[in-house]
C-alpha positions in Angstrom: 159.1 315.9 36.1 159.9 317.0 32.1 156.0 316.4 31.7 155.6 318.2 34.1 157.5 321.3 32.4 156.3 321.0 29.7 152.8 321.1 30.5 154.1 324.4 32.6 154.8 325.8 29.5 152.0 324.6 27.5 149.3 326.7 30.3 151.5 330.0 29.5 151.3 329.5 25.8 147.7 329.0 26.6 147.0 331.4 28.6 148.6 334.0 25.9 146.3 332.8 23.6 143.3 333.3 26.4 144.6 336.6 27.3 143.8 338.0 23.1 140.9 335.9 22.5 139.2 337.1 25.6 139.4 340.8 25.8 137.7 340.9 29.3 140.4 339.0 30.5 142.9 341.6 28.9 141.0 344.4 30.0 141.7 343.0 33.8 145.2 342.8 33.1 145.4 346.1 32.3 142.5 348.4 33.6 143.1 347.7 36.9 147.2 349.1 37.0 146.5 351.3 34.5 143.1 353.7 34.9 142.7 352.6 38.9 146.2 354.4 40.0 145.1 357.6 37.8 141.7 357.7 39.0 143.1 357.7 42.4 146.0 360.0 42.2 143.2 362.6 40.2 141.1 362.6 42.9 144.1 363.3 45.6 146.0 365.8 42.9 145.3 368.6 45.7 147.1 366.9 48.1 146.3 368.0 51.0 142.9 370.2 52.5 143.3 374.4 52.3 141.5 377.4 52.7 138.4 375.6 54.9 135.2 377.8 54.1 134.5 380.0 57.1 131.2 382.1 58.1 132.3 385.1 60.2 130.3 387.3 62.7 131.6 390.3 63.9 129.6 392.1 66.3 132.4 394.1 67.5 133.3 395.9 64.2 136.8 397.3 66.2 140.2 397.6 64.5 141.0 394.6 66.6 138.2 392.1 65.6 139.2 393.3 61.9 142.7 392.5 62.2 141.5 389.3 63.7 139.3 388.4 60.6 142.2 389.1 58.4 144.2 387.4 60.0 142.1 384.5 59.5 141.1 384.9 55.5 144.8 385.5 55.5 146.0 382.1 56.6 146.7 378.9 54.4 144.4 377.0 56.4 140.4 379.0 56.5 139.1 381.0 53.6 136.4 383.9 55.0 133.2 383.3 52.5 130.3 384.9 54.1 130.4 387.4 56.8 126.7 386.2 58.5 124.2 388.8 60.9 123.3 386.2 63.3 124.6 382.8 64.8 121.9 381.5 63.7 122.6 382.0 60.0 126.1 381.2 60.6 125.1 377.8 61.7 122.4 377.7 58.6 125.4 377.7 56.6 127.5 374.8 58.8 124.6 373.2 58.6 124.3 373.2 54.6 127.7 372.2 54.2 127.8 375.6 52.2 131.2 376.2 55.6 133.0 374.0 57.8 133.5 376.9 60.8 132.0 379.5 62.1 133.7 382.2 64.1 131.7 384.7 66.4 133.4 387.9 67.2 131.7 389.5 70.5 130.7 393.1 71.2 132.7 393.7 73.8 136.0 392.4 72.5 138.0 395.5 72.0 136.9 396.7 75.2 137.9 393.6 77.8 141.0 393.6 75.5 141.6 397.8 76.6 140.8 396.9 80.4 143.2 393.6 80.2 140.0 391.4 80.6 139.6 388.0 79.1 138.0 388.2 76.0 135.9 385.6 74.3 135.5 384.1 70.3 133.5 381.4 70.1 134.2 379.0 67.4 132.5 376.3 66.0 134.2 373.6 63.3 132.9 370.8 61.4 134.2 367.6 62.9 131.9 365.3 60.9 134.6 365.5 58.7 138.3 364.6 60.2 140.5 365.7 57.7 139.1 369.1 57.2 138.4 369.4 61.8 142.1 368.5 61.6 143.2 371.4 59.5 140.5 374.2 60.0 141.1 374.2 64.2 144.6 374.4 64.2 144.2 377.1 61.1 142.1 379.2 64.1 144.1 378.2 67.1 147.1 379.3 65.5 146.1 382.8 64.3 144.2 383.6 68.1 147.7 382.1 69.4 149.2 384.7 67.4 147.6 387.5 68.1 147.4 387.0 71.7 151.2 387.0 71.4 151.2 390.3 70.1 148.9 391.9 72.0 150.7 391.1 75.2 153.7 392.0 73.8 152.8 395.4 72.9 151.4 395.9 76.5 154.8 394.8 78.2 156.4 397.6 75.2 153.6 400.0 76.5 155.7 399.9 79.7 158.9 400.5 78.9 159.8 397.1 77.8 162.8 396.1 75.1 160.6 394.4 72.4 163.2 391.2 72.8 163.0 390.7 76.4 158.2 391.0 75.7 159.1 388.8 73.4 161.0 386.2 75.8 158.4 387.4 78.6 155.4 386.8 76.5 157.1 382.8 75.1 159.8 382.0 77.9 160.1 378.8 76.0 159.8 378.5 72.0 158.8 375.4 70.2 160.8 374.2 67.4 159.5 371.8 65.1 161.1 369.5 62.9 158.7 367.0 60.7 160.6 364.0 60.2 160.0 362.9 56.7 157.1 364.0 55.9 157.6 367.9 56.3 154.4 368.6 54.3 152.0 366.7 56.3 150.1 366.1 53.0 147.2 364.0 53.3 148.0 362.8 49.5 151.5 362.2 50.1 150.7 359.8 52.8 147.9 357.9 51.6 148.0 357.3 47.9 151.8 355.3 47.8 150.1 352.4 50.1 146.6 352.7 47.9 148.6 352.4 44.6 150.0 348.7 45.9 147.3 347.1 47.1 146.6 348.0 43.2 149.2 345.6 42.1 148.0 343.3 44.8 144.5 343.8 43.5 145.6 343.5 39.7 147.7 339.8 40.5 144.1 338.3 42.5 141.8 339.1 40.2 143.4 338.3 37.0 144.8 335.2 38.2 141.2 334.1 40.0 139.4 335.5 36.6 141.6 334.0 34.1 141.4 330.1 36.2 137.4 331.0 36.7 136.9 331.7 32.9 139.2 328.7 32.0 137.3 326.2 33.6 133.7 327.6 31.9 135.2 326.8 28.7 136.9 323.3 29.6 140.6 323.2 31.4 143.0 320.9 30.0 143.3 317.4 31.5 146.5 318.3 33.1 145.2 320.8 35.0 143.4 317.7 37.3 146.9 316.2 37.8 148.8 319.6 38.3 146.5 322.5 39.5 149.4 324.4 40.9 151.4 323.9 38.2 148.4 324.8 35.7 147.9 328.0 37.7 151.3 328.8 38.3 151.7 328.7 34.3 148.9 331.3 34.0 150.1 333.6 36.7 153.9 333.7 34.7 151.8 335.0 31.4 150.6 337.8 33.7 154.2 338.7 35.0 155.4 340.2 31.8 152.0 342.4 32.5 152.6 343.2 36.0 156.2 344.0 35.7 155.1 346.8 33.1 152.3 347.5 35.4 154.7 348.3 38.4 156.8 350.8 35.7 154.0 352.3 35.4 152.7 353.3 38.3 156.4 353.8 39.8 158.2 355.7 37.0 155.2 357.8 35.1 152.3 357.8 37.6 154.2 358.7 40.8 156.8 361.0 38.8 153.5 363.0 37.3 151.2 363.7 40.1 154.8 364.1 42.5 154.0 361.2 45.3 157.2 360.8 47.6 160.1 358.1 46.0 163.3 358.6 47.7 164.6 356.3 45.3 162.9 355.2 41.9 165.2 351.5 41.8 164.3 351.0 45.2 160.4 351.6 45.0 160.7 349.8 41.8 161.8 346.4 43.6 159.8 346.6 46.0 156.7 346.3 43.7 158.3 343.7 42.0 159.1 341.6 44.7 155.5 342.4 45.9 153.7 341.2 42.7 156.1 338.0 43.7 154.7 337.6 46.9 151.1 337.9 46.0 151.4 335.0 43.1 150.7 332.0 45.8 147.8 333.9 47.6 146.7 334.4 44.3 146.9 330.8 43.2 145.4 329.5 46.5 141.9 331.9 46.3 142.3 330.8 42.3 142.2 327.0 43.5 138.7 328.4 45.0 136.7 329.8 42.2 134.4 328.3 39.9 133.9 330.4 37.3 135.1 334.1 36.3 132.1 336.4 38.3 132.8 334.1 41.4 136.6 336.4 41.5 135.0 339.2 42.0 132.6 338.5 44.1 135.5 337.1 46.7 138.3 340.1 45.9 137.1 343.0 45.0 136.3 344.1 48.6 138.9 342.5 49.9 141.2 345.2 49.5 139.8 347.9 51.8 140.1 345.8 54.7 143.3 345.0 53.8 144.1 348.2 53.9 142.6 348.9 56.9 144.3 345.9 58.4 148.0 346.4 57.6 148.7 349.0 60.6 149.4 351.9 57.1 146.2 354.2 57.9 145.7 353.5 61.7 148.0 351.7 64.5 147.9 348.2 64.3 148.8 348.0 67.9 145.3 349.6 68.5 143.6 346.7 66.7 141.7 344.0 68.5 144.4 340.9 69.0 142.5 338.6 66.0 142.8 341.4 63.8 146.5 341.7 64.2 146.8 338.3 63.9 145.2 338.2 61.0 147.1 341.2 59.8 150.2 339.3 60.3 149.2 336.8 57.7 148.6 338.9 55.0 151.2 339.8 52.2 150.0 343.1 52.2 151.3 343.8 55.6 154.7 343.9 55.6 154.6 345.7 52.1 153.1 348.6 53.2 155.6 348.7 56.0 158.4 348.4 53.7 156.6 351.3 51.1 156.7 354.0 54.0 160.5 353.5 54.4 161.6 353.4 51.1 158.7 356.1 49.6 159.2 358.4 52.8 162.2 357.4 55.1 164.8 356.0 53.3 165.7 354.5 49.5 168.3 352.1 51.1 166.4 348.3 50.9 169.1 347.7 54.1 166.8 349.9 55.8 163.4 347.9 55.3 164.9 344.6 55.9 162.6 343.8 58.5 159.9 344.0 56.6 161.7 342.6 53.6 162.0 339.3 55.3 158.8 339.2 56.9 157.5 339.4 53.0 160.1 335.9 52.1 158.4 333.7 55.3 154.6 335.3 54.0 155.9 334.0 50.5 156.8 330.6 51.9 153.9 330.2 54.1 151.4 331.3 51.1 153.4 328.9 48.9 152.7 325.8 51.3 149.2 326.8 51.7 148.8 327.3 48.0 149.8 324.0 47.1 147.6 322.1 49.5 145.0 323.8 48.9 145.2 323.7 45.2 145.3 319.9 45.5 142.4 319.9 47.9 140.0 321.7 46.0 140.4 319.4 42.8 139.5 316.0 45.0 135.8 316.2 44.6 136.2 317.4 41.0 137.8 314.3 40.3 136.0 311.9 42.4 133.0 312.6 40.5 134.5 312.1 37.4 136.0 308.7 38.7 132.1 308.0 39.6 131.0 309.0 36.9 133.1 307.7 34.4 132.7 304.3 36.5 128.7 304.0 35.9 128.8 304.8 32.3 132.0 301.9 31.4 
């Protein structure tokens, strides 16, 4: 036991030396958790899609049509960029991506409204981008609905009905909305915190796998064949200070600089730190399988997106196939992202995320057992070849 602990310490010291002798390893440790969060945050700095470009065609040219189009342009969701002369011209703007909304006001709009008939305003919304569609379509609907209420109330007032009674008859049921936990409905604030958590996952996985592959290229110590798990554990412990520093940078700096949702900094920082430890045995398992530094990138560079999508963070997990849900339950990121949603948006109290934290603890135990088994088995063919070669030489 004492020999193993001594080797653990030597593995840590050797890893620190390797980090400074091979800048590429240090770059992996620092660049991923520092550069990536800043780039993602800058990309989504606007936080939500607003003022979607809109082309209008006004064949009515009445006071009513001008009021409608001014309402569209004044809304937060839409911005009138062009007044087209025909529907074909408006469609060209949609096809060329110069606009995302086309509104056509027919020549009989005001005439039909004055006669008490129903008029039609045609709207085309580019749904190739579902996010901007989700902003633009409600924007048009809200403006048209508001105009309908005003016209109905004005007609009733012309019949001698008071303003209060007219409003009640036009809208007998008033909708009172309360947006729980995420009142701005901003897309960036919804997406980016989860991406930042997965940045730390990839930093832990890639750094350890890259280091293990590099060491195998250079020639790892003899004790690594005897205690492969301890060897990789020492490498992770040498990386731990860097990982914890990165979590502090992400939570205390990036979250604050860009205004990402955070109920309590201490709770969120604790979650990120616990997640780093939870991912550690999975990193050991993966590192047991890589034979060189390039294999680490081949295995892990494309893993973050599927893990994010399977976690249920961006798409309801109950809507996924059963086999996908089964895989998702095994990933450390699934409960961590669930806890993140609670601690970042709903409550800063860790007690409110108990379910997810317990799940993370179970995941840590399971991945630790799996990594112990795999790290030992992964070395057996290599050790057998070495022994056979030594026997032939003797």
